[in-house]
Structures are given as C-alpha cells and as structure tokens.
C-alpha positions, 0 to 999 in steps of 0.5 A, spaced: 500 500 500 502 506 498 499 514 498 503 519 494 502 527 494 504 531 488 504 538 489 504 540 482 508 546 479 502 551 479 505 557 479 502 562 484 496 557 485 494 550 487 494 543 484 495 537 488 494 530 486 493 524 491 494 517 489 493 511 493 494 504 491 493 497 494 492 490 493 484 492 492 486 497 486 487 505 486 484 511 487 486 518 485 484 525 488 485 532 484 485 538 489 484 544 484 488 545 478 492 552 478 492 558 473 490 556 466 498 555 464 498 549 469 494 545 464 497 548 458 503 552 456 504 557 450 499 560 445 492 556 446 495 552 451 498 547 446 504 545 450 503 540 456 503 543 463 504 540 469 497 538 470 496 535 463 502 531 464 499 528 471 493 526 468 497 523 462 500 519 467 493 517 470 491 515 463 497 511 462 495 507 467 488 506 465 486 509 472 481 515 473 480 521 477 476 518 482 474 525 486 476 532 483 475 538 489 475 545 487 476 548 493 474 555 491 473 559 485 479 564 485 483 563 478 489 560 481 485 554 483 480 554 477 482 556 471 487 550 469 481 545 472 476 548 467 481 547 461 482 540 463 475 539 463 475 542 456 480 538 453 478 532 450 480 525 453 482 529 460 477 530 466 471 530 461 472 522 461 477 521 467 473 525 473 468 520 476 466 525 481 466 533 483 466 537 489 464 544 487 460 549 491 458 554 486 453 560 487 447 556 484 448 550 489 450 555 495 443 559 493 439 553 494 443 551 501 441 558 503 434 558 501 436 564 497 434 566 490 440 564 485 445 570 482 446 569 475 452 573 475 456 568 479 455 563 474 462 560 472 464 561 464 466 555 460 467 558 454 471 555 448 478 559 448 483 558 443 484 550 444 483 546 438 482 540 442 476 544 445 469 541 444 464 545 448 460 550 445 460 557 447 456 560 452 456 554 457 457 555 464 462 550 468 456 548 472 452 546 466 458 542 463 459 538 470 451 537 470 451 534 463 457 530 465 453 527 471 459 528 475 457 533 480 451 532 484 450 539 486 451 537 494 454 543 498 460 541 502 460 544 509 464 544 515 462 538 520 461 533 514 465 527 514 465 523 507 468 517 505 470 516 498 473 510 496 480 509 501 479 517 503 476 519 509 474 527 509 473 531 515 470 538 513 473 544 516 471 549 512 467 553 509 462 554 515 455 556 514 457 563 515 462 563 510 457 561 505 453 566 507 458 571 506 459 569 499 452 570 497 453 576 493 455 578 486 462 576 487 467 582 486 472 582 481 478 578 483 483 583 482 479 587 488 479 581 493 487 580 492 488 586 497 489 582 503 495 578 500 499 584 500 504 585 494 511 586 498 515 581 501 517 582 508 524 578 507 528 584 510 525 583 517 528 578 521 524 572 524 525 574 531 523 581 529 517 578 526 515 574 532 516 580 537 512 584 533 507 579 531 499 581 530 494 577 526 490 580 521 485 575 518 484 575 510 477 578 508 476 575 501 469 572 501 472 567 496 478 565 500 473 564 506 469 559 502 475 554 501 473 547 502 478 545 507 479 538 510 483 533 514 484 527 509 485 520 512 488 514 508 491 508 511 492 511 518 495 517 515 492 524 516 494 530 512 491 537 513 489 541 506 487 548 508 486 551 501 485 558 502 481 558 508 481 563 514 485 561 520 479 563 525 474 558 521 479 552 522 480 554 529 472 554 530 472 547 526 477 544 530 475 546 537 468 543 535 472 536 534 474 537 541 482 539 539 485 544 544 492 546 546 493 540 550 489 535 545 492 537 539 490 534 532 496 530 530 497 530 522 503 527 518 503 534 513 499 540 513 498 544 506 498 551 509 493 556 507 493 561 501 500 560 499 503 562 505 500 568 506 500 571 513 493 573 513 491 565 513 496 562 518 495 564 526 499 562 532 492 560 535 491 555 529 498 552 529 497 551 537 492 546 535 496 542 531 501 537 532 505 536 526 513 537 523 512 537 516 508 543 512 507 544 505 507 551 501 505 551 494 507 557 490 513 560 485 513 566 489 511 571 484 505 574 487 503 578 493 509 577 496 508 569 498 510 566 502 510 571 507 516 570 512 512 572 518 508 565 516 514 561 516 516 565 523 510 562 526 511 555 523 518 555 525 517 557 532 511 553 533 516 547 534 524 546 534 523 540 529 518 543 524 520 543 517 517 547 511 517 544 504 516 548 498 514 545 491 519 550 487 526 550 489 527 557 489 520 559 492 524 561 498 530 564 495 532 570 499 527 569 505 533 568 510 538 574 513 545 572 513 545 571 520 539 566 520 542 561 514 546 557 519 540 556 524 534 555 519 536 553 512 536 546 513 528 547 515 526 550 509 526 545 503 524 544 496 520 538 494 523 533 489 517 529 486 512 526 490 511 525 498 510 518 500 506 518 506 
C-alpha cells in the first residue's frame, strides 16, 4: 500500500494530486488545478503543463480521477481545472466525481434566490482540442457530465470516498453566507495578500512584533478545507481558508492546546500568506512537516512572518516548498546557519 502527494508546479496557485494504491486497486484525488498555464503552456495552451502531464500519467495507467475538489473559485485554483475539463480525453472522461460549491448550489443551501452573475464561464478559448460550445457555464458542463451532484460541502461533514476519509473544516455556514453576493472582481479581493515581501525583517523581529490580521476575501473564506485520512495517515489541506474558521472547526472536534490534532503534513493556507496562518491555529496542531505551494511571484508569498510562526511553533518543524527557489532570499545572513536546513524544496512526490 502506498499514498503519494504531488504538489504540482502551479505557479502562484494550487494543484495537488493524491494517489493511493493497494492490493484492492487505486484511487486518485485532484485538489484544484492552478492558473490556466498549469494545464497548458504557450499560445492556446498547446504545450503540456504540469497538470496535463499528471493526468497523462493517470491515463497511462488506465486509472481515473476518482474525486476532483475545487476548493474555491479564485483563478489560481480554477482556471487550469476548467481547461482540463475542456480538453478532450482529460477530466471530461477521467473525473468520476466533483466537489464544487458554486453560487447556484450555495443559493439553494441558503434558501436564497440564485445570482446569475456568479455563474462560472466555460467558454471555448483558443484550444483546438476544445469541444464545448460557447456560452456554457462550468456548472452546466459538470451537470451534463453527471459528475457533480450539486451537494454543498460544509464544515462538520465527514465523507468517505473510496480509501479517503474527509473531515470538513471549512467553509462554515457563515462563510457561505458571506459569499452570497455578486462576487467582486478578483483583482479587488487580492488586497489582503499584500504585494511586498517582508524578507528584510528578521524572524525574531517578526515574532516580537507579531499581530494577526485575518484575510477578508469572501472567496478565500469559502475554501473547502479538510483533514484527509488514508491508511492511518492524516494530512491537513487548508486551501485558502481563514485561520479563525479552522480554529472554530477544530475546537468543535474537541482539539485544544493540550489535545492537539496530530497530522503527518499540513498544506498551509493561501500560499503562505500571513493573513491565513495564526499562532492560535498552529497551537492546535501537532505536526513537523508543512507544505507551501507557490513560485513566489505574487503578493509577496510566502510571507516570512508565516514561516516565523511555523518555525517557532516547534524546534523540529520543517517547511517544504514545491519550487526550489520559492524561498530564495527569505533568510538574513545571520539566520542561514540556524534555519536553512528547515526550509526545503520538494523533489517529486511525498510518500506518506
């Protein structure tokens, strides 16, 4: 039996493949799809990107993607996924089930009128491999493929899909209520991410003057975050979720500073933004290995303050990045000797 996690090189976004194999069969989980270039690179996306290569590998083994999870609707999580559904022979035939909290099923869950302006576009774009018609929404395409049941994924649910058990921590009911409005342009909701990095500051200064201001993007707050359990292993996938939502969910499950959630890995929220990882949240988790997905090209991610909080939570904590140069320049010269070995890049997948 083996379970492997691949944090694909999805630029400033997320695209994660979890693959499990045992004597009884195999199962694949895809969490988000990164920005558009994660599936296809260059004009019309003709050259395979990391997501397409990963799906080609799954196809080559004669396997399927048993569950696709779109954690939330920001473009650095959804665009590559949409392109993988548009291209013939990929997710339109590989995906068995999809989790998506779209505006339409959120409205139904809240017993509120639908907001047509929030439909996710699914236009043909430039790819010659696309077979869908213009004007179709992503929700309509998934419905036609019979892989989306329109169920709302919300905190408190415990769901089993094949060998995978999911304990849902986010979104909470209030997060979904906050999203029930005409969604603002994404460029306006990115303010909480910050543009400049904080690498000129020392780790100790960041901790000595640490205050936590939480992300306010409704889309990030609606992220599907969960504890994944498979064959006795646990991984916490936080998407771009709010720290306060995770804290509340863990408290409801009975976790405290004295009774921490023990997990093998934590995929840190929002590419290492300091608006999404609080000291309070880290205090509820017992873990030595943290994962950050970003190439470091947007919003100053990963924030050094986030790294300081994680490293300070336990002297053995190690942070892994899916890009070799994502943490270049983070450490001051005086910090290299003490901390360089605790910031590492991933070479291939993680076997848990």
